[in-house]
C-alpha positions in Angstrom: 0.0 0.0 0.0 2.8 2.4 0.9 4.5 1.8 -2.5 1.3 2.6 -4.4 0.7 5.7 -2.4 4.3 6.8 -3.0 4.0 6.3 -6.8 0.8 8.3 -6.7 2.6 11.4 -5.7 4.4 11.6 -9.0 1.4 12.1 -11.3 3.4 14.5 -13.5 5.5 12.2 -15.6 8.0 13.9 -17.8 7.0 12.0 -20.9 5.1 8.8 -21.7 2.7 7.4 -24.2 0.6 6.1 -21.3 -2.1 8.0 -19.5 -2.4 7.7 -15.7 -5.2 7.3 -13.3 -4.6 8.7 -9.9 -4.3 6.3 -7.0 -7.9 5.3 -6.4 -9.6 3.8 -3.5 -12.0 1.7 -5.5 -14.6 -0.9 -4.5 -12.0 -3.6 -5.0 -8.7 -2.2 -3.7 -6.4 0.8 -3.9 -4.6 0.8 -7.2 -2.7 2.9 -9.7 -3.2 2.4 -13.4 -1.4 3.4 -16.5 -2.9 2.8 -19.9 -3.1 3.6 -23.6 -5.3 2.2 -26.4 -3.4 -1.1 -26.6 -1.9 -1.8 -23.2 -2.8 -1.4 -19.5 -0.5 -1.6 -16.5 -2.1 -1.7 -13.0 -0.3 -1.9 -9.7 -2.2 -2.9 -6.5 -1.9 -4.8 -3.3 -3.2 -8.4 -3.8 -3.8 -9.0 -0.1 -5.9 -5.8 0.0 -7.9 -7.0 -3.0 -8.5 -10.5 -1.4 -9.8 -8.8 1.7 -12.7 -7.4 -0.4 -13.1 -10.0 -3.1 -11.6 -13.3 -1.7 -13.9 -16.2 -2.4 -12.0 -19.4 -1.8 -11.0 -20.8 1.5 -7.4 -19.9 0.9 -8.4 -16.4 -0.1 -10.4 -15.9 3.1 -7.5 -17.3 5.2 -5.0 -14.9 3.6 -7.5 -12.0 4.1 -8.1 -12.8 7.7 -4.4 -13.0 8.5 -3.8 -9.7 6.7 -6.5 -7.9 8.6 -5.3 -9.3 11.9 -1.8 -8.1 11.2 -0.2 -11.6 11.0 1.4 -10.5 7.7 4.1 -7.9 8.1 4.1 -7.0 4.4 1.6 -6.7 1.6 1.7 -8.5 -1.7 2.3 -6.0 -4.5 0.9 -7.2 -7.8 1.8 -5.7 -11.2 -0.5 -6.7 -14.0 0.0 -6.0 -17.7 -2.9 -6.4 -20.1 -2.5 -6.5 -23.9 -5.8 -5.3 -25.3 -5.4 -5.6 -29.0 -4.6 -8.6 -31.2 -2.2 -6.5 -33.2 -0.2 -5.7 -30.0 0.2 -9.4 -29.2 1.1 -10.3 -32.7 3.8 -7.5 -32.8 5.4 -8.7 -29.6 5.5 -12.3 -30.6 6.9 -11.6 -34.0 9.8 -9.8 -32.3 10.7 -12.9 -30.4 9.8 -15.5 -33.1 11.2 -14.0 -36.3 10.5 -17.1 -38.3 6.7 -16.8 -37.9 4.0 -14.2 -38.6 0.9 -15.8 -37.0 -0.6 -19.0 -35.6 1.7 -19.3 -32.6 1.6 -22.4 -30.4 1.1 -22.1 -26.6 4.6 -23.2 -26.2 5.8 -20.3 -28.2 3.5 -17.8 -26.4 4.2 -19.1 -22.8 7.9 -18.3 -22.7 9.2 -16.8 -19.5 11.7 -14.6 -21.3 8.9 -13.0 -23.4 6.7 -12.4 -20.3 9.6 -10.8 -18.4 10.8 -8.7 -21.3 7.3 -7.3 -22.1 6.5 -6.4 -18.5 9.8 -4.8 -18.0 9.6 -2.8 -21.2 6.2 -1.5 -20.4 7.2 -0.5 -16.9 10.2 1.4 -18.2 8.0 3.2 -20.8 5.7 4.3 -18.0 7.9 4.9 -15.0 11.6 5.0 -16.0 12.2 6.8 -19.3 11.9 10.5 -18.7 10.1 10.0 -15.4 12.6 8.8 -12.8 14.5 12.2 -12.8 11.4 14.0 -11.4 11.2 11.4 -8.6 14.9 11.7 -7.8 14.6 15.5 -7.9 11.8 15.5 -5.3 14.1 13.9 -2.8 16.8 16.6 -3.0 17.1 19.1 -0.3 17.4 22.7 -1.3 21.1 23.0 -0.6 21.9 19.8 -2.6 19.7 21.1 -5.5 21.5 24.4 -5.7 24.9 22.6 -5.5 23.9 20.3 -8.3 22.8 23.2 -10.5 26.1 25.1 -9.6 28.1 22.2 -10.9 26.8 22.9 -14.4 26.9 26.7 -14.6 28.4 29.5 -12.7 26.2 32.1 -14.3 23.8 33.4 -11.7 21.0 34.1 -14.2 21.2 30.6 -15.6 21.2 29.1 -12.1 18.1 31.1 -11.2 16.3 29.8 -14.3 17.4 26.2 -13.7 16.3 26.5 -10.0 12.8 27.7 -11.1 12.6 24.9 -13.7 13.5 22.3 -11.1 10.6 23.4 -8.9 8.2 23.5 -11.8 9.2 20.0 -12.7 8.5 18.9 -9.2 4.9 20.2 -9.7 4.0 19.6 -13.3 6.8 17.5 -14.9 9.5 18.3 -17.4 7.3 18.4 -20.5 4.9 20.9 -19.1 7.6 23.0 -17.4 9.4 23.4 -20.8 6.1 24.2 -22.5 5.6 27.1 -20.1 8.9 28.6 -21.3 7.9 28.5 -25.0 6.8 31.9 -26.2 8.7 33.6 -23.4 12.2 33.0 -24.8 13.6 31.9 -28.2 13.4 28.3 -29.3 17.2 27.9 -29.1 17.1 29.1 -25.4 14.3 26.6 -24.6 16.4 23.8 -26.1 19.5 24.9 -24.2 17.8 25.0 -20.9 16.0 21.7 -21.6 19.3 20.0 -22.1 20.8 21.6 -19.0 18.0 20.7 -16.7 17.9 17.1 -18.0 21.6 16.8 -17.0 20.6 18.1 -13.5 17.9 15.5 -13.3 20.4 12.7 -14.1 22.8 14.0 -11.5 20.0 14.0 -9.0 19.8 10.3 -9.4 23.0 9.9 -7.3 21.9 12.4 -4.7 18.4 11.6 -3.7 17.9 11.4 0.0 15.2 8.8 0.3 14.4 5.3 -1.1 13.4 5.7 -4.7 10.3 3.6 -5.4 10.7 3.6 -9.2 14.3 2.3 -9.0 13.3 -0.3 -6.4 10.5 -1.7 -8.5 12.6 -1.6 -11.6 15.3 -3.6 -9.9 12.8 -6.1 -8.6 11.2 -6.6 -12.1 14.6 -7.3 -13.5 14.9 -10.2 -11.0 11.3 -11.4 -11.6 10.8 -14.9 -12.9 7.3 -15.8 -14.2 5.7 -18.9 -12.7 4.1 -21.2 -15.3 1.5 -23.8 -14.4 3.2 -27.2 -13.8 0.6 -28.9 -16.0 1.8 -27.0 -19.1 5.0 -29.0 -19.1 3.4 -32.4 -18.7 0.5 -32.3 -21.1 0.1 -32.1 -24.8 -1.6 -28.7 -24.5 1.6 -26.9 -25.6 1.4 -28.3 -29.1 -2.1 -26.8 -29.8 -2.2 -23.8 -32.0 -3.3 -20.6 -30.3 -4.9 -18.1 -32.7 -3.5 -14.8 -31.4 
């Protein structure tokens, strides 16, 4: 729950082709969701969801233990949904270059594909052009000014970069740069965009609190999908799956 709430503070992504729903206390559970027309990524606490919707004996047992405080930690679940046939086809063709369609279950249910697709989607949503804003929010004022000073000794430039840094904390890099357009020349906008991006990268090494995005990114790299045991012992894998 704490991880989801922490992610929800950073609603102003610098750039992403995914929209974001705020952290929502829904009927089922508290979740945060990112989506576009072809994919959806939702992050929620599975124990929390079982507390509301658990139906099996095991579900109810887990929910009861969770409510009583027997479980010290929650169970964070990250689900990726591929909503269009074209999206699935495109992903599978990248991993099976010898085929264009009619993939077997054995070809679809590969752990390396599952891991690669989930990691790539998470990076598009939370890492590329987003993590810098998260790192930046953890910098104290003195550290921020020092980081800016490493890149320019010009007082005027320092002032602009300082203002940009604070706007990025509030609205994200993309919107902060957009606010500059029309106020200064295009070349000046481009120069400050490059400068502040360098400051953001440097902030990576100076953040003063645990970075949730980096933590989840590291965990997803270690993630190993779990496949049903029956898949390896039956003839199901040879059936053709029309995807």
